[in-house]
Structure formats: structure tokens, C-alpha cells
N, C-alpha and C positions, 0 to 999 in steps of 0.2 A: 376405118384403118383397123387392120387385124393386129391381134397381140404377137408380141414377138416371144418366141419361145428359146430356150437354152438348154444346151447339154454338152457333154464331153465329146471330144473327137474319138472316133473308134476306128480300128484298122479297116473296117469294112467302108469308111468314108473316102479312103484313098481312091482317087478317080472320079469322084463325084462333088469333091469340095476343094476350093483351091488350097494348094500347099506353097505359093510362092514365097521366097524369104524363110521357108522352113527347111530347105535342103532337098535332097533326093527322097524319092518315096522309101527307100530301104532306110535311109536315116531316120524319117518320121517313124516308120515301123518299129524300128529299134526303141526310140524314145517312148512309144506306146507301151512296148513289152515290159521296159523298164520302170516307168513311172505310172502307167495307167492311162495316160493320155499325153497329148502334145499341144492342145488348145481347147479352149472353151468356144463353142460355136453358137451363133445366133440365127434364128430362122424366121423368115416371114411366110408361114404356111410351110411349103417345102423347099422354098427358095432360100440358100444361104446368103444373109446379108450382113453377116459380120464374124470376127474372130479376135480372140486374144490368144496369142502364142506364148508358150512358156517352155522353159527347159531346166534340167537339174543344174543348180548353181555350181560353179567351179571357180574357185579364187584364183586371181591373177591373169585372168584371160585378157589378152588384147586383140582389138580387132585388126585383122591384116589390111583393111581398106577404110578405115576410120568409119564414118557415118553410112558408108556405101555397102557394109557387109553385115549382115544379120548379128554377127558376134559382138557389134556395137553396143547392143543391149546388155551385154554381160562385161562390158569393159567400162570399169570405174576408175580410169587413170591411175591405177597404182594405190588407191586409197584402201586402208585396212577397215572392213565394215562390220566385223565381228558376228559375222552370219553363222548360225548355228549348223550342225551337220544335217545332211539331208533336208536342204532348203532347196526351194524353186527359184527361178529367175524369170521376173516378167520379161517378154520380149515386146513386140509391136502389137497395137491394136489395129484393127483393119475394119472400120465401120463403114458400112455402105458397099462392101465389096461383093459384088455378084459374080465375078469371074476371075481369071487368073491375071488381068490386066491391072494397072495401077488406076483405073478410073473408080471413082466412087460415086454412088448414086446420092444426091443431096437429100433425097426423101427420108433417108435413115439418119442423117445428122442432126444434132440437137435435141434428140430424143432420149437421151441417157443410156444408150446402148452399151456404150464403152463402159460407164460406170457399173452398169449390171454386170457385164462379163466379168468385171474385176471383182465385184461382190461373189458372184458365184465361184471364181477360182479361190478367193479367200477361204470361203465356206467349206468348199470341198477339200482344199489342202489341209486345213484344221482338222477335218473329220477322218481324213486319211493317213494321219499320222506324221506328216512332213514337220520338219523343225521349224521352217519360217519361210518366208518370202521376201526377196530382195528387188527393189524396182530402181531403174534410173529415171527420175522424174525431169521433165522438160519445162520450158518457159510456159506460162499460162496463155500466151497469144494464141488465138485460134488459128491464124495462119500457120504458125510454127507447129503447134500441135499437130494440125492437118498433114503438114510435110513430113514430120518425123514419125508420126503414129504413136506419141506418147501422151501421157497425162501430167498435170503440173503436181507439185508437192502437196497442195491442200487435198487432192482426190485421195492420196495415200494417207495423209494424216488424219482426216475424217474417218478412216477405217482402221486407225490404231497403229499405223506404221509411225517410227520415230525417223525424222530427217536428220542425217549426220553430215558427211562431208558434202562440200558443194565446190565447183570449179567451172572455170570458163573453157568452153569448148571452141578453140581457135578454128577447126574446120567448119563447125556450125556456124561461128560468126561469119565466116567468109561466104558461106552459102546464103545466110539471112541478108547480107549486104547485096550480094550479086542478084538475088531474086526479090529483093525489096520486101521481104517478109516483115519487116519492122521498120521504123524510122531510124536512121542513123543514130538520133540521139539516145536511142532506147539500148544501143549496146555500150557495154558488154552485157547487161541484165538480160537482153533477149537471146543470149547465147550461153547463159548460166544454167548448169545441170546440177541435180542432187541426187545423193544416194538415199533412199528410203527402205528401212528395214522393219519386218513385222516377225516377232519372235512369237511361236506358240508355247504356252505352258504345257504342263500335263494334261493330256486330254483334249488338247487343241484349245481355241479362244472361245468356246462355247456357241459359236455360230451353226446354225443348221444348214447343212447343205441340201439344195434340192435336186442335186446331180448324182447318177448312179455311175458307180465305177463300171467301165466298160467290161 
């Protein structure tokens, strides 16, 4: 089993790595120019096998189509988060993604790739002078994590994030019920989301980034 390598997405990657749920190539290019990147990528040799997407955090964003639109990850249901200026918002994890489809290769699941993507993002963001990171945490059920592309609060708390507001997402609850992603008795907990915030002090949080700015 080969080791997985990680690096930041570069403008030159457009056309060779999946950008589904990121927007148009032009939008991704603009993000890379403004922030330095738009995702942390995972590779098995030369093969793309995962990514963690992120964007510049904008308070008050609401998704135009609930969990079916990428802006869902920056929609915190109107909760005030106290996020510092120039912060990043974690979007979705795509572990086992080999192409633009929604298919995932199970050979890459359960290997800690998603958490390593998060670790790399935290270290790079701290070293690059961002104010902090905000993430929408999902329930810890594997089927729900797989469907949403998220991580539970514990994944963030172990990395210094503070979990604040939590709420039940009625649209997610409906999907969980329709797709039988969790027993009915586990609702509404199986549709409860939380806002997790990591704030960097002066000079970042001391984490060492292994990623280079593109």
C-alpha cells in the first residue's frame, strides 16, 4: 500500500483534478488567486484520491438549495459565530474521489485521509496568517458522514476548535429518514449540526505546515 501524499491545489491543477461542488473553473481560479488555494488534495502516486475544499468565510451566507448546494457548508442557520476577520470556511471532504462522479473508492475510506486533509489545512492556514477556521460539524454516524462529506465535532475539537451553536437541520433529517441513513429512533440527534471555530493567535497556532503556497 503506497503512502498518500498531500498538497495544496494550484491553478495548474484545473483540468486534471475534480472540481465538482467547487463552482466553475473561473470561480476556482479566483479563489486560488485570492487565498492561495481552494482545496487540500490527496494523491496515491499520481492519482487524485481525495480533497478538502475551503473558501473565504462570509458571515450570514444562506444556501439557496439547502444541503444540495455547496454554500450549505457556510450556512450556519443564522447563528452568530464570532469568527475572526480573514477566516476560512471548511466545505466538504471528498475521500476516495477518483473523478468528477459522486462515486467513492472504498479502498481509501477509513484510512484517516479526511483527518489528515484537515490537519494540513489547519497547519497551512495558521502559517499563512489567516484569522481562523470555521466548520460545520455533522453527526458522527458513518453513513451520514459519507452522504454529507463532513466530520463530527470530535474531529474538530481534537484540533483545538471550539464547538458553539448546534441545531437540527430539518432537511437533513428528512434525507436521513428517506434514505434510512440512521434508525428513526436516532432522530433528531442524527440530523444535529454544530458550528466549530478555531481562532489563531498572533503567529498562528504553532502548527508546522508541510504544504507550500502555490
